[in-house]
N, C-alpha and C positions, 0 to 999 in steps of 0.2 A: 455654547458647549464648554464645559469646564471639567478638569480632572477632579476625581473624588477619591481621596485616600480613605480606606475603611479600616477602622481599628476596633478591636475587641475592647469593650468598655471595662471589662473585669481584669484582663491580663495586660492590656495596652499593646498587645501584639498587632502588628500590621497584617491585615488579612489579605487585602487586595487593593489594586488601584483600578478604577473604572472611570466612566464619563457620565455626566448628567447634562441635559439641556433643561429648559424651563418646564417642559412637559414632565420630565422624569422627576424633577425637584417637587413640582406641584403634587404629583402622585405619591411621592415619598411622604410629604407632609400630610396628605389626605389619609393615607393608609397606616402610617406609623411603621412601615416596612421599607427597606431599601429598594428603590427602583432606579435603574440606570438607563442610559441610552446605549444600545448595542450598536457600535460604530460599523461593524462588518455587515449587519443585517438591516441597518437603518430602522430600528424599531425599539420600543420599550422592552426592557429586560427586568422583570420583577423577580428578584433573587428569591429562590425557593419555590417558585410556582410549579416547576416540574420536578425539582429534587426534594422538595419538602424542607430544605434548610434555609428558612427565611432569616433575614437579619432585622431584628427589631430595633428601631431607632431610639437611642437614649438622648442623643444631642447632635445638633448639626452646628459646626463651626465654619467660619469664613476667614480666609487669610487676609492680611492687611491690604493686599493689592486687589482683593475681591475677584481673584481669578482662579481660585481653587477652593474646594470644600473638604472638610473632614467629617465623616460620619462616625460617631461613636455608637457602636451597636452591641446588642446582645445576640450572638448567633445561636440558632436552635441547636446546632452541633458545633463542637470545637474544631474538628478537622473537616475542611470544606472543599478541598480541591477535587476537581473531577478526575484527576489522575489518581492512581492507586500505587501503594508501595508493593514490594514483593510478597507481602502477606495478604494482599488484596484489600488493605485498609485505606481509607481516605487519609490524606495528609494535608498539611498547610500548603498554600500556593507558593510560598517562598521556601522551598525545600532544597534549593541548590545554592551553594556558596562559590564565589569566584576566587580561585587560588591566585594570589597576586604574582607569585613567581612563575608558575607554569602557564597561567592563563586558562587553565582547565576549570570546568564546573565540577564541584564536588557534591555528590548527592548525599544530603544529610539524613534522608529517610528512604534508604534503598528498598 
């Protein structure tokens, strides 16, 4: 099991961090779409299977210690988080910023 950083190949924005085991990596390579290991359900999670927002793999990179992966992907949609903003629109997963002084989380897409 290794962490996988998922980055938009066009904007270079970090989309999410997930996990992959050998089964998930093999399925990713086989399908050309991002597949992860869902650690809370102990099963494969094929991104987009239920939401329709697949991540199409452009490149897979391995770090120098070979203990994490980077998936450069082309997401079907740009805003992918399952949470919504106040307008009811999807947003990016990293929509909160930590304020160093107060320790509060600042919502960047309320």
